[in-house]
ROGU-176997 format. One record per residue: x, y, z of N, C-alpha, C in turn. Coordinates in nm, 3 decimals, always signed. Example, Ala and Ser with C-alpha at 12.3 -4.5 7.8 and 13.67 -1.06 7.14 Angstrom:
BEGIN
    n_xx    n_yy    n_zz   ca_xx   ca_yy   ca_zz    c_xx    c_yy    c_zz
  +1.319  -0.569  +0.780  +1.230  -0.450  +0.780  +1.320  -0.330  +0.780
  +1.285  -0.225  +0.708  +1.367  -0.106  +0.714  +1.290  +0.003  +0.787
# end
This chain:
BEGIN
    n_xx    n_yy    n_zz   ca_xx   ca_yy   ca_zz    c_xx    c_yy    c_zz
  +0.088  -0.125  +0.002  -0.017  -0.005  -0.015  +0.113  +0.115  -0.008
  +0.112  +0.155  -0.129  +0.173  +0.326  -0.092  +0.114  +0.426  -0.231
  +0.109  +0.539  -0.208  +0.116  +0.694  -0.269  +0.254  +0.731  -0.276
  +0.279  +0.797  -0.404  +0.410  +0.818  -0.492  +0.356  +0.964  -0.492
  +0.454  +1.076  -0.521  +0.448  +1.182  -0.555  +0.571  +1.246  -0.672
  +0.517  +1.290  -0.781  +0.658  +1.365  -0.904  +0.594  +1.488  -0.940
  +0.616  +1.617  -0.928  +0.793  +1.607  -0.918  +0.806  +1.695  -0.843
  +0.914  +1.651  -0.792  +0.963  +1.711  -0.608  +1.144  +1.778  -0.599
  +1.194  +1.862  -0.588  +1.292  +1.895  -0.566  +1.391  +1.814  -0.445
  +1.461  +1.781  -0.477  +1.559  +1.664  -0.407  +1.537  +1.501  -0.455
  +1.497  +1.474  -0.584  +1.419  +1.330  -0.609  +1.546  +1.362  -0.743
  +1.538  +1.237  -0.788  +1.650  +1.210  -0.955  +1.525  +1.098  -0.940
  +1.506  +1.204  -1.133  +1.390  +1.185  -1.210  +1.457  +1.141  -1.373
  +1.427  +1.015  -1.423  +1.494  +0.954  -1.531  +1.369  +0.970  -1.663
  +1.481  +0.910  -1.743  +1.378  +0.923  -1.914  +1.232  +0.807  -1.853
  +1.241  +0.678  -1.835  +1.120  +0.676  -1.737  +1.010  +0.773  -1.745
  +1.048  +0.840  -1.589  +0.946  +0.924  -1.534  +0.903  +1.045  -1.673
  +0.973  +1.060  -1.760  +0.906  +1.157  -1.881  +0.809  +1.100  -1.994
  +0.879  +0.959  -1.954  +0.752  +0.880  -2.051  +0.704  +0.880  -1.981
  +0.647  +0.862  -1.894  +0.548  +0.827  -1.752  +0.426  +0.934  -1.776
  +0.454  +1.063  -1.795  +0.398  +1.155  -1.837  +0.255  +1.148  -1.975
  +0.328  +1.129  -2.068  +0.322  +1.066  -2.212  +0.204  +0.971  -2.186
  +0.262  +0.909  -2.124  +0.131  +0.755  -2.103  +0.020  +0.758  -2.029
  +0.019  +0.876  -1.939  -0.060  +0.864  -1.853  -0.169  +1.000  -1.890
  -0.115  +1.118  -1.974  -0.237  +1.164  -2.033  -0.207  +1.179  -2.177
  -0.153  +1.123  -2.328  -0.181  +1.195  -2.407  -0.204  +1.028  -2.447
  -0.297  +1.011  -2.546  -0.282  +0.867  -2.651  -0.179  +0.845  -2.774
  -0.154  +0.788  -2.871  -0.085  +0.752  -2.923  -0.108  +0.881  -3.052
  +0.016  +0.872  -3.084  +0.060  +1.016  -3.194  +0.227  +1.056  -3.121
  +0.217  +1.229  -3.240  +0.286  +1.272  -3.145  +0.269  +1.347  -3.034
  +0.407  +1.374  -2.957  +0.415  +1.409  -2.819  +0.371  +1.570  -2.830
  +0.298  +1.613  -2.742  +0.272  +1.750  -2.755  +0.346  +1.833  -2.638
  +0.410  +1.806  -2.637  +0.589  +1.892  -2.604  +0.712  +1.858  -2.669
  +0.832  +1.976  -2.690  +0.937  +1.905  -2.761  +1.025  +1.929  -2.603
  +1.137  +1.781  -2.691  +1.232  +1.740  -2.581  +1.372  +1.793  -2.542
  +1.384  +1.824  -2.430  +1.522  +1.872  -2.402  +1.609  +1.784  -2.337
  +1.723  +1.826  -2.337  +1.920  +1.737  -2.310  +1.839  +1.751  -2.178
  +1.760  +1.873  -2.093  +1.799  +1.834  -1.909  +1.664  +1.874  -1.901
  +1.643  +1.871  -1.809  +1.492  +1.873  -1.708  +1.492  +1.963  -1.601
  +1.477  +2.026  -1.572  +1.436  +2.069  -1.390  +1.311  +2.055  -1.326
  +1.291  +2.081  -1.237  +1.169  +2.016  -1.150  +1.008  +2.091  -1.198
  +1.058  +2.247  -1.152  +0.955  +2.336  -1.306  +0.910  +2.308  -1.399
  +1.029  +2.245  -1.482  +0.988  +2.180  -1.625  +0.838  +2.097  -1.602
  +0.957  +1.942  -1.561  +0.855  +1.847  -1.573  +0.733  +1.925  -1.545
  +0.668  +1.970  -1.409  +0.511  +1.983  -1.380  +0.504  +2.082  -1.422
  +0.599  +2.236  -1.553  +0.496  +2.311  -1.605  +0.447  +2.164  -1.758
  +0.528  +2.091  -1.771  +0.475  +1.983  -1.944  +0.346  +1.921  -1.818
  +0.363  +1.843  -1.748  +0.186  +1.835  -1.700  +0.104  +1.866  -1.684
  +0.119  +2.029  -1.592  +0.009  +2.117  -1.645  -0.046  +2.179  -1.770
  +0.057  +2.142  -1.778  +0.015  +2.234  -1.966  -0.119  +2.125  -2.077
  -0.090  +1.968  -2.017  -0.123  +1.955  -2.078  -0.262  +1.872  -2.026
  -0.289  +1.933  -1.871  -0.435  +1.839  -1.813  -0.465  +1.961  -1.706
  -0.550  +1.948  -1.622  -0.653  +2.033  -1.543  -0.620  +1.936  -1.419
  -0.651  +2.055  -1.307  -0.671  +1.941  -1.155  -0.777  +1.817  -1.165
  -0.774  +1.717  -1.120  -0.858  +1.636  -1.100  -0.787  +1.521  -1.066
  -0.909  +1.433  -1.109  -0.900  +1.240  -1.108  -0.919  +1.212  -1.238
  -0.808  +1.092  -1.242  -0.781  +0.960  -1.348  -0.933  +0.931  -1.333
  -0.982  +0.859  -1.509  -1.112  +0.830  -1.496  -1.160  +0.736  -1.444
  -1.265  +0.757  -1.312  -1.255  +0.657  -1.309  -1.145  +0.586  -1.127
  -1.081  +0.666  -1.100  -0.987  +0.640  -1.079  -1.004  +0.642  -0.902
  -0.883  +0.676  -0.765  -0.888  +0.743  -0.644  -1.077  +0.754  -0.562
  -1.159  +0.585  -0.588  -1.318  +0.594  -0.553  -1.269  +0.537  -0.373
  -1.308  +0.660  -0.339  -1.332  +0.643  -0.186  -1.439  +0.493  -0.117
  -1.441  +0.483  -0.045  -1.495  +0.382  +0.068  -1.451  +0.371  +0.172
  -1.543  +0.364  +0.312  -1.516  +0.350  +0.423  -1.586  +0.231  +0.421
  -1.475  +0.166  +0.587  -1.482  +0.065  +0.645  -1.432  +0.100  +0.816
  -1.512  -0.007  +0.881  -1.546  -0.051  +1.022  -1.619  +0.094  +1.027
  -1.685  +0.137  +1.003  -1.726  +0.228  +1.033  -1.814  +0.201  +1.209
  -1.741  +0.339  +1.238  -1.795  +0.372  +1.405  -1.738  +0.316  +1.526
  -1.578  +0.274  +1.513  -1.555  +0.166  +1.581  -1.385  +0.292  +1.544
  -1.313  +0.213  +1.627  -1.225  +0.277  +1.702  -1.078  +0.275  +1.530
  -1.094  +0.118  +1.431  -1.058  +0.093  +1.345  -1.128  +0.176  +1.234
  -1.222  +0.222  +1.224  -1.271  +0.342  +1.118  -1.164  +0.396  +0.993
  -1.160  +0.348  +0.898  -1.080  +0.420  +0.813  -1.160  +0.448  +0.622
  -1.080  +0.495  +0.566  -1.130  +0.505  +0.442  -1.020  +0.457  +0.359
  -1.061  +0.366  +0.283  -0.961  +0.355  +0.152  -1.032  +0.424  -0.007
  -0.883  +0.476  -0.025  -0.876  +0.522  -0.229  -0.835  +0.452  -0.207
  -0.934  +0.408  -0.402  -0.906  +0.312  -0.490  -0.753  +0.346  -0.561
  -0.660  +0.282  -0.638  -0.579  +0.266  -0.693  -0.635  +0.422  -0.788
  -0.511  +0.483  -0.893  -0.558  +0.584  -1.002  -0.454  +0.691  -0.930
  -0.502  +0.780  -1.023  -0.396  +0.874  -1.025  -0.485  +1.039  -0.995
  -0.403  +1.132  -0.992  -0.436  +1.253  -0.942  -0.362  +1.328  -0.955
  -0.437  +1.471  -1.015  -0.364  +1.540  -1.072  -0.372  +1.723  -1.024
  -0.269  +1.745  -0.969  -0.313  +1.923  -0.909  -0.263  +2.042  -1.003
  -0.322  +2.095  -0.962  -0.373  +2.252  -1.070  -0.185  +2.285  -1.123
  -0.064  +2.263  -1.026  +0.066  +2.294  -1.062  +0.152  +2.195  -1.161
  +0.029  +2.114  -1.175  +0.099  +2.002  -1.239  +0.220  +1.873  -1.166
  +0.222  +1.893  -1.059  +0.260  +1.745  -0.968  +0.081  +1.661  -0.918
  +0.166  +1.537  -0.976  +0.137  +1.435  -0.983  +0.126  +1.336  -0.825
  -0.008  +1.300  -0.823  +0.054  +1.129  -0.701  -0.024  +1.064  -0.815
  +0.016  +0.943  -0.715  -0.032  +0.782  -0.789  -0.059  +0.700  -0.697
  -0.207  +0.616  -0.654  -0.211  +0.543  -0.556  -0.201  +0.430  -0.549
  -0.135  +0.311  -0.560  -0.084  +0.187  -0.642  -0.220  +0.075  -0.616
  -0.210  -0.016  -0.705  -0.305  -0.138  -0.695  -0.371  -0.167  -0.540
  -0.280  -0.193  -0.439  -0.364  -0.192  -0.321  -0.468  -0.088  -0.252
  -0.450  +0.031  -0.306  -0.479  +0.152  -0.302  -0.427  +0.188  -0.104
  -0.529  +0.256  -0.079  -0.436  +0.365  -0.017  -0.558  +0.392  +0.122
  -0.498  +0.378  +0.286  -0.627  +0.357  +0.377  -0.575  +0.542  +0.446
  -0.695  +0.579  +0.548  -0.662  +0.651  +0.587  -0.780  +0.707  +0.714
  -0.660  +0.689  +0.883  -0.816  +0.674  +0.918  -0.875  +0.769  +0.984
  -0.977  +0.716  +1.002  -1.072  +0.817  +1.038  -1.134  +0.866  +1.213
  -1.163  +0.973  +1.226  -1.236  +0.945  +1.417  -1.309  +0.903  +1.360
  -1.385  +0.841  +1.455  -1.542  +0.730  +1.414  -1.657  +0.883  +1.450
  -1.738  +0.910  +1.414  -1.864  +0.959  +1.414  -1.831  +1.159  +1.361
  -1.738  +1.148  +1.311  -1.684  +1.303  +1.306  -1.709  +1.320  +1.128
  -1.797  +1.418  +1.100  -1.794  +1.410  +0.950  -1.658  +1.511  +0.901
  -1.624  +1.512  +0.781  -1.489  +1.526  +0.724  -1.553  +1.533  +0.580
  -1.371  +1.569  +0.543  -1.327  +1.565  +0.381  -1.221  +1.461  +0.331
  -1.222  +1.368  +0.275  -1.084  +1.300  +0.186  -1.045  +1.412  +0.083
  -0.934  +1.394  +0.106  -0.910  +1.507  -0.009  -0.778  +1.484  -0.025
  -0.659  +1.506  -0.155  -0.534  +1.519  -0.204  -0.464  +1.641  -0.163
  -0.365  +1.650  -0.100  -0.311  +1.815  -0.070  -0.128  +1.829  -0.087
  -0.059  +1.889  -0.138  +0.041  +1.947  -0.152  +0.052  +2.047  -0.109
  +0.138  +2.078  -0.076  +0.229  +2.183  +0.013  +0.343  +2.206  -0.082
  +0.333  +2.358  -0.165  +0.442  +2.407  -0.236  +0.607  +2.397  -0.158
  +0.541  +2.460  +0.006  +0.644  +2.506  +0.083  +0.759  +2.392  +0.093
  +0.667  +2.297  +0.174  +0.696  +2.192  +0.245  +0.734  +2.056  +0.109
  +0.730  +2.090  -0.018  +0.751  +1.960  -0.159  +0.688  +1.815  -0.081
  +0.582  +1.846  -0.032  +0.508  +1.701  +0.033  +0.380  +1.716  -0.013
  +0.296  +1.565  -0.064  +0.196  +1.518  -0.090  +0.126  +1.478  -0.027
  +0.026  +1.454  -0.009  -0.019  +1.336  +0.010  -0.209  +1.329  +0.076
  -0.242  +1.199  +0.084  -0.364  +1.217  +0.078  -0.438  +1.220  +0.216
  -0.538  +1.290  +0.313  -0.542  +1.318  +0.458  -0.715  +1.294  +0.471
  -0.774  +1.274  +0.569  -0.846  +1.304  +0.606  -0.892  +1.418  +0.722
  -0.987  +1.554  +0.679  -1.013  +1.655  +0.759  -1.110  +1.712  +0.789
  -1.171  +1.756  +0.896  -1.294  +1.836  +0.901  -1.316  +1.921  +0.792
  -1.234  +1.997  +0.801  -1.197  +2.076  +0.700  -1.208  +2.127  +0.554
  -1.155  +2.155  +0.472  -1.064  +2.158  +0.375  -0.932  +2.274  +0.383
  -0.815  +2.226  +0.303  -0.729  +2.340  +0.381  -0.735  +2.480  +0.288
  -0.636  +2.563  +0.375  -0.677  +2.697  +0.277  -0.526  +2.760  +0.259
  -0.424  +2.648  +0.263  -0.324  +2.718  +0.159  -0.274  +2.582  +0.121
  -0.202  +2.591  +0.024  -0.129  +2.467  -0.103  -0.263  +2.448  -0.163
  -0.172  +2.315  -0.254  -0.325  +2.300  -0.333  -0.346  +2.143  -0.300
  -0.517  +2.115  -0.373  -0.626  +1.969  -0.260  -0.705  +1.969  -0.408
  -0.692  +1.857  -0.419  -0.821  +1.816  -0.528  -0.888  +1.671  -0.448
  -0.984  +1.755  -0.392  -1.142  +1.673  -0.296  -1.172  +1.543  -0.330
  -1.182  +1.426  -0.302  -1.234  +1.292  -0.378  -1.355  +1.266  -0.283
  -1.399  +1.337  -0.172  -1.482  +1.241  -0.072  -1.510  +1.296  +0.025
  -1.623  +1.283  +0.072  -1.672  +1.358  +0.183  -1.802  +1.267  +0.276
  -1.732  +1.267  +0.414  -1.793  +1.189  +0.514  -1.853  +1.233  +0.594
  -1.971  +1.178  +0.610  -2.078  +1.206  +0.697  -2.017  +1.128  +0.829
  -2.116  +1.200  +0.914  -2.049  +1.157  +1.091  -2.115  +1.005  +1.087
  -2.205  +0.940  +0.993  -2.304  +0.840  +1.040  -2.198  +0.737  +0.966
  -2.080  +0.823  +0.923  -2.001  +0.718  +0.792  -1.976  +0.731  +0.617
  -2.153  +0.766  +0.647  -2.162  +0.768  +0.486  -2.063  +0.826  +0.380
  -2.057  +0.787  +0.241  -1.980  +0.902  +0.191  -2.009  +0.917  +0.081
  -2.015  +1.079  -0.008  -2.064  +1.110  -0.079  -1.910  +1.125  -0.193
  -1.903  +1.052  -0.286  -1.783  +1.081  -0.428  -1.849  +1.265  -0.436
  -1.692  +1.273  -0.434  -1.698  +1.420  -0.484  -1.567  +1.489  -0.622
  -1.540  +1.350  -0.579  -1.442  +1.350  -0.715  -1.510  +1.466  -0.896
  -1.402  +1.512  -0.880  -1.372  +1.539  -1.059  -1.209  +1.521  -1.146
  -1.297  +1.477  -1.237  -1.241  +1.422  -1.357  -1.110  +1.505  -1.395
  -1.005  +1.481  -1.397  -0.881  +1.580  -1.478  -0.971  +1.589  -1.656
  -0.893  +1.700  -1.656  -0.924  +1.732  -1.810  -0.826  +1.780  -1.861
  -0.827  +1.692  -2.052  -0.707  +1.702  -2.102  -0.712  +1.835  -2.201
  -0.592  +1.906  -2.152  -0.615  +2.037  -2.245  -0.579  +2.014  -2.345
  -0.528  +1.924  -2.417  -0.446  +1.876  -2.565  -0.550  +1.767  -2.616
  -0.560  +1.833  -2.737  -0.696  +1.737  -2.789  -0.546  +1.556  -2.861
  -0.656  +1.451  -2.840  -0.516  +1.416  -2.853  -0.620  +1.308  -3.023
  -0.519  +1.270  -3.122  -0.523  +1.202  -3.207  -0.590  +1.052  -3.175
  -0.532  +1.010  -3.096  -0.468  +0.838  -3.059  -0.620  +0.802  -3.033
  -0.577  +0.632  -2.940  -0.619  +0.574  -2.834  -0.658  +0.633  -2.763
  -0.765  +0.642  -2.688  -0.874  +0.661  -2.653  -0.902  +0.669  -2.498
  -0.891  +0.680  -2.394  -0.975  +0.617  -2.263  -1.087  +0.546  -2.282
  -1.165  +0.485  -2.267  -1.318  +0.434  -2.298  -1.366  +0.402  -2.099
  -1.471  +0.404  -2.082  -1.492  +0.317  -1.940  -1.660  +0.220  -1.973
  -1.579  +0.107  -1.930  -1.671  +0.029  -1.947  -1.760  -0.069  -1.805
  -1.909  -0.043  -1.845  -1.894  -0.108  -1.646  -2.032  -0.153  -1.750
  -2.068  -0.300  -1.597  -2.187  -0.385  -1.618  -2.300  -0.352  -1.559
  -2.463  -0.322  -1.645  -2.556  -0.327  -1.571  -2.583  -0.440  -1.466
  -2.657  -0.368  -1.375  -2.672  -0.405  -1.218  -2.813  -0.436  -1.240
  -2.864  -0.558  -1.179  -3.029  -0.539  -1.111  -3.049  -0.492  -1.051
  -3.204  -0.412  -1.067  -3.222  -0.303  -0.959  -3.362  -0.328  -0.882
  -3.417  -0.335  -0.805  -3.555  -0.349  -0.792  -3.615  -0.211  -0.838
  -3.742  -0.267  -0.916  -3.793  -0.219  -0.987  -3.861  -0.089  -0.933
  -3.831  +0.051  -1.038  -3.905  +0.108  -0.993  -3.967  +0.276  -1.109
  -4.075  +0.306  -1.123  -4.114  +0.388  -1.225  -4.087  +0.461  -1.224
  -4.082  +0.465  -1.365  -3.993  +0.605  -1.388  -4.147  +0.732  -1.467
  -4.259  +0.644  -1.555  -4.407  +0.713  -1.580  -4.441  +0.652  -1.636
  -4.610  +0.696  -1.665  -4.690  +0.630  -1.745  -4.724  +0.708  -1.846
  -4.764  +0.625  -2.015  -4.763  +0.718  -2.087  -4.814  +0.613  -2.160
  -4.992  +0.669  -2.192  -5.111  +0.637  -2.262  -5.115  +0.451  -2.160
  -5.131  +0.404  -2.272  -5.105  +0.208  -2.231  -4.991  +0.155  -2.211
  -4.880  +0.237  -2.253  -4.746  +0.174  -2.150  -4.717  +0.296  -2.039
  -4.661  +0.155  -1.933  -4.602  +0.243  -1.801  -4.412  +0.181  -1.783
  -4.336  +0.252  -1.784  -4.213  +0.246  -1.801  -4.094  +0.214  -1.662
  -4.078  +0.110  -1.632  -3.995  +0.067  -1.522  -3.799  +0.044  -1.520
  -3.746  +0.171  -1.430  -3.596  +0.121  -1.429  -3.600  -0.026  -1.367
  -3.552  -0.117  -1.476  -3.460  -0.267  -1.396  -3.366  -0.299  -1.392
  -3.269  -0.217  -1.438  -3.141  -0.253  -1.428  -3.056  -0.088  -1.468
  -2.946  -0.099  -1.355  -2.856  +0.023  -1.390  -2.723  +0.002  -1.459
  -2.634  +0.114  -1.470  -2.486  +0.097  -1.403  -2.472  +0.265  -1.317
  -2.457  +0.225  -1.180  -2.410  +0.323  -1.127  -2.292  +0.375  -1.112
  -2.238  +0.466  -1.080  -2.117  +0.542  -0.968  -2.042  +0.633  -1.152
  -2.095  +0.550  -1.253  -2.051  +0.652  -1.375  -2.107  +0.838  -1.410
  -2.021  +0.956  -1.377  -2.013  +1.074  -1.387  -2.061  +1.093  -1.563
  -2.247  +1.088  -1.594  -2.256  +1.088  -1.717  -2.255  +1.196  -1.801
  -2.192  +1.293  -1.699  -2.181  +1.430  -1.766  -2.002  +1.440  -1.882
  -1.959  +1.345  -1.858  -1.819  +1.360  -1.864  -1.822  +1.239  -2.033
  -1.944  +1.207  -2.092  -1.953  +1.155  -2.191  -1.996  +1.203  -2.260
  -2.034  +1.136  -2.378  -2.073  +1.219  -2.483  -2.211  +1.060  -2.567
  -2.129  +0.919  -2.558  -2.218  +0.842  -2.610  -2.182  +0.691  -2.527
  -2.262  +0.614  -2.567  -2.259  +0.512  -2.483  -2.333  +0.387  -2.544
  -2.209  +0.308  -2.590  -2.254  +0.163  -2.655  -2.324  +0.059  -2.534
  -2.467  -0.062  -2.582  -2.490  -0.106  -2.457  -2.519  -0.237  -2.558
  -2.472  -0.322  -2.471  -2.507  -0.411  -2.557  -2.454  -0.583  -2.470
  -2.461  -0.702  -2.558  -2.494  -0.865  -2.493  -2.489  -0.870  -2.598
  -2.513  -1.042  -2.619  -2.581  -1.152  -2.659  -2.712  -1.182  -2.667
  -2.787  -1.291  -2.759  -2.925  -1.292  -2.738  -2.968  -1.311  -2.611
  -3.061  -1.288  -2.553  -3.094  -1.332  -2.444  -3.016  -1.395  -2.310
  -2.930  -1.298  -2.336  -2.797  -1.322  -2.178  -2.739  -1.454  -2.271
  -2.785  -1.542  -2.339  -2.684  -1.622  -2.415  -2.545  -1.631  -2.484
  -2.408  -1.709  -2.501  -2.310  -1.678  -2.549  -2.307  -1.692  -2.721
  -2.440  -1.709  -2.727  -2.439  -1.738  -2.897  -2.566  -1.671  -2.969
  -2.566  -1.666  -3.062  -2.667  -1.576  -3.108  -2.633  -1.440  -3.194
  -2.678  -1.400  -3.242  -2.717  -1.207  -3.265  -2.764  -1.182  -3.178
  -2.680  -1.001  -3.131  -2.631  -0.942  -3.029  -2.732  -0.883  -3.029
  -2.782  -0.816  -2.880  -2.899  -0.713  -2.895  -2.765  -0.597  -2.879
  -2.798  -0.522  -2.914  -2.767  -0.334  -2.901  -2.757  -0.200  -2.904
  -2.797  -0.091  -2.820  -2.819  +0.022  -2.823  -2.629  +0.112  -2.850
  -2.658  +0.204  -2.963  -2.586  +0.332  -2.972  -2.624  +0.385  -2.924
  -2.590  +0.484  -2.768  -2.715  +0.568  -2.773  -2.655  +0.750  -2.714
  -2.692  +0.840  -2.758  -2.652  +0.952  -2.729  -2.713  +0.965  -2.631
  -2.573  +1.054  -2.543  -2.606  +1.072  -2.377  -2.663  +1.176  -2.378
  -2.556  +1.295  -2.469  -2.638  +1.454  -2.485  -2.752  +1.452  -2.467
  -2.821  +1.411  -2.533  -2.964  +1.386  -2.595  -3.093  +1.329  -2.531
  -3.027  +1.257  -2.489  -3.069  +1.131  -2.441  -3.144  +1.069  -2.539
  -3.113  +0.985  -2.696  -3.242  +0.924  -2.697  -3.108  +0.794  -2.778
  -3.162  +0.633  -2.786  -3.137  +0.582  -2.928  -3.062  +0.646  -3.053
  -2.952  +0.618  -3.059  -2.914  +0.649  -3.286  -2.920  +0.530  -3.304
  -2.891  +0.434  -3.293  -2.873  +0.343  -3.348  -2.929  +0.153  -3.236
  -3.013  +0.100  -3.363  -3.019  -0.051  -3.256  -2.994  -0.144  -3.342
  -2.912  -0.258  -3.277  -2.951  -0.377  -3.342  -3.059  -0.431  -3.287
  -3.141  -0.501  -3.346  -3.278  -0.587  -3.323  -3.385  -0.509  -3.300
  -3.407  -0.519  -3.204  -3.467  -0.399  -3.159  -3.614  -0.435  -3.193
  -3.713  -0.421  -3.252  -3.853  -0.505  -3.262  -3.851  -0.548  -3.350
  -3.717  -0.564  -3.497  -3.703  -0.595  -3.599  -3.610  -0.697  -3.642
  -3.585  -0.733  -3.708  -3.482  -0.816  -3.735  -3.343  -0.753  -3.773
  -3.335  -0.688  -3.793  -3.311  -0.547  -3.877  -3.255  -0.420  -3.796
  -3.207  -0.311  -3.856  -3.094  -0.187  -3.714  -3.186  -0.084  -3.768
  -3.228  -0.067  -3.664  -3.314  +0.079  -3.715  -3.290  +0.182  -3.552
  -3.362  +0.298  -3.593  -3.302  +0.431  -3.449  -3.404  +0.408  -3.367
  -3.430  +0.440  -3.225  -3.479  +0.421  -3.162  -3.375  +0.365  -3.040
  -3.497  +0.341  -2.914  -3.368  +0.298  -2.774  -3.417  +0.096  -2.717
  -3.524  +0.099  -2.798  -3.561  -0.053  -2.770  -3.552  -0.186  -2.837
  -3.456  -0.267  -2.751  -3.332  -0.366  -2.743  -3.436  -0.478  -2.821
  -3.538  -0.505  -2.705  -3.591  -0.627  -2.787  -3.703  -0.647  -2.774
  -3.819  -0.704  -2.755  -3.904  -0.742  -2.798  -3.986  -0.860  -2.672
  -3.974  -0.845  -2.576  -3.956  -0.979  -2.453  -4.128  -0.990  -2.514
  -4.190  -0.967  -2.419  -4.370  -1.054  -2.498  -4.462  -0.938  -2.636
  -4.465  -1.019  -2.684  -4.535  -0.947  -2.836  -4.670  -0.861  -2.728
  -4.657  -0.728  -2.798  -4.782  -0.606  -2.762  -4.864  -0.664  -2.617
  -4.725  -0.715  -2.518  -4.720  -0.664  -2.348  -4.599  -0.610  -2.305
  -4.467  -0.642  -2.390  -4.355  -0.597  -2.300  -4.245  -0.614  -2.395
  -4.150  -0.467  -2.385  -4.045  -0.423  -2.439  -3.908  -0.361  -2.457
  -3.816  -0.409  -2.427  -3.687  -0.388  -2.293  -3.677  -0.271  -2.396
  -3.579  -0.124  -2.270  -3.510  -0.085  -2.435  -3.422  +0.016  -2.291
  -3.380  +0.110  -2.353  -3.274  +0.243  -2.292  -3.320  +0.375  -2.298
  -3.226  +0.367  -2.072  -3.301  +0.528  -2.099  -3.190  +0.572  -1.968
  -3.183  +0.743  -2.016  -3.134  +0.753  -1.860  -3.222  +0.761  -1.779
  -3.181  +0.767  -1.661  -3.317  +0.811  -1.534  -3.234  +0.839  -1.418
  -3.292  +0.905  -1.352  -3.226  +0.975  -1.227  -3.015  +1.002  -1.217
  -3.003  +0.980  -1.372  -2.900  +1.026  -1.426  -2.738  +0.915  -1.377
  -2.876  +0.806  -1.426  -2.826  +0.689  -1.456  -2.842  +0.638  -1.609
  -2.742  +0.538  -1.667  -2.771  +0.497  -1.816  -2.862  +0.380  -1.715
  -2.960  +0.373  -1.729  -3.089  +0.232  -1.725  -3.139  +0.184  -1.837
  -3.136  +0.018  -1.803  -3.240  -0.067  -1.848  -3.376  -0.053  -1.820
  -3.449  -0.041  -1.912  -3.600  -0.020  -1.864  -3.683  -0.117  -1.960
  -3.830  -0.123  -1.870  -3.870  -0.252  -1.878  -4.041  -0.142  -1.988
  -4.080  -0.102  -2.059  -4.150  -0.065  -2.091  -4.332  -0.206  -2.096
  -4.423  -0.126  -2.120  -4.552  -0.235  -2.020  -4.649  -0.249  -2.097
  -4.740  -0.268  -2.160  -4.861  -0.259  -2.203  -4.938  -0.285  -2.047
  -5.023  -0.168  -2.002  -5.092  -0.163  -1.926  -5.223  -0.222  -1.962
  -5.232  -0.266  -2.098  -5.365  -0.341  -2.122  -5.363  -0.439  -2.109
  -5.252  -0.529  -2.181  -5.223  -0.635  -2.169  -5.128  -0.712  -2.022
  -5.095  -0.684  -1.987  -5.066  -0.666  -1.861  -4.925  -0.769  -1.866
  -4.879  -0.653  -1.926  -4.685  -0.617  -1.953  -4.581  -0.674  -1.842
  -4.644  -0.493  -1.728  -4.563  -0.591  -1.587  -4.570  -0.694  -1.500
  -4.588  -0.820  -1.559  -4.604  -0.963  -1.495  -4.473  -1.006  -1.591
  -4.462  -1.007  -1.709  -4.352  -1.087  -1.708  -4.210  -1.016  -1.732
  -4.200  -0.887  -1.650  -4.076  -0.876  -1.645  -3.976  -0.932  -1.584
  -3.856  -0.920  -1.642  -3.726  -1.011  -1.618  -3.658  -0.902  -1.574
  -3.539  -0.896  -1.531  -3.414  -0.804  -1.520  -3.353  -0.884  -1.520
  -3.335  -0.983  -1.472  -3.151  -1.130  -1.503  -3.176  -1.063  -1.646
  -3.261  -1.080  -1.706  -3.218  -1.085  -1.882  -3.100  -1.011  -1.880
  -3.090  -0.900  -1.815  -2.945  -0.794  -1.837  -2.824  -0.814  -1.719
  -2.839  -0.911  -1.735  -2.685  -0.923  -1.586  -2.590  -0.905  -1.634
  -2.551  -0.985  -1.736  -2.414  -0.945  -1.809  -2.484  -0.892  -1.960
  -2.494  -0.788  -1.926  -2.518  -0.613  -2.060  -2.357  -0.553  -2.018
  -2.325  -0.491  -2.080  -2.256  -0.399  -2.061  -2.252  -0.234  -2.147
  -2.215  -0.155  -2.042  -2.243  -0.013  -2.142  -2.089  +0.037  -2.141
  -2.064  +0.095  -2.312  -1.920  +0.155  -2.310  -1.942  +0.307  -2.275
  -1.877  +0.384  -2.233  -1.928  +0.516  -2.272  -1.784  +0.580  -2.313
  -1.777  +0.640  -2.417  -1.696  +0.745  -2.441  -1.758  +0.871  -2.452
# end
């Protein structure tokens, strides 16, 4: 369990550290800065600052709380990279990082960098700092519940190479009413939680036919910005079409579609009220469906 941070005075850095900047912050293609024969600490941090704003690596440094209400209560920060405004970066390794928390105490988990001390750390405090630079990760309430407060670091340079995308699985959920529309009633039955949809433009939803590993795949290419499906494989028909209906569950009674509900991408059961479609709903059909956000 460890965290590492760079670049600071008094430490030795080599070509691998320069290459790591490119690996973390750019896609394939031409480097967005000119190589030099030698670099000082300010040069190295300036390179990082020129490429990315402050924040957390996509889907990195998720916080959770363990042993709530006991003397062993800790906040655990998962693997990831944190970027400070000055260009200093902090990396949490594969094992994650734990911080002691005083039980029944509200506060914040955040990464802090002190330019005067040349030190970066992840801490839990009742208040946010007034000195140095910080990146907020989570707010912990008195009862130990955690509110995700991460903001993702945004690239300042457009890349023409391979970009990071996020793939997550749908989880069956308790059937939740979305709305009624004429003879049809809409229920959310599976969702992808913990994804900030504002960071993405599209999602590709898919799986093999009826949850099997054979047959024709069902899928939808979904526009997150405008909340609509652009292309559906199969759907109500045996050929691609526009819309959000992934498949027909029971003819004239039940269909399954895709929709954003409560800021989460959901599988939606569209039920005919007249034909009693609600009784045929099966959320387990979507246990192996995934959404790839881009």
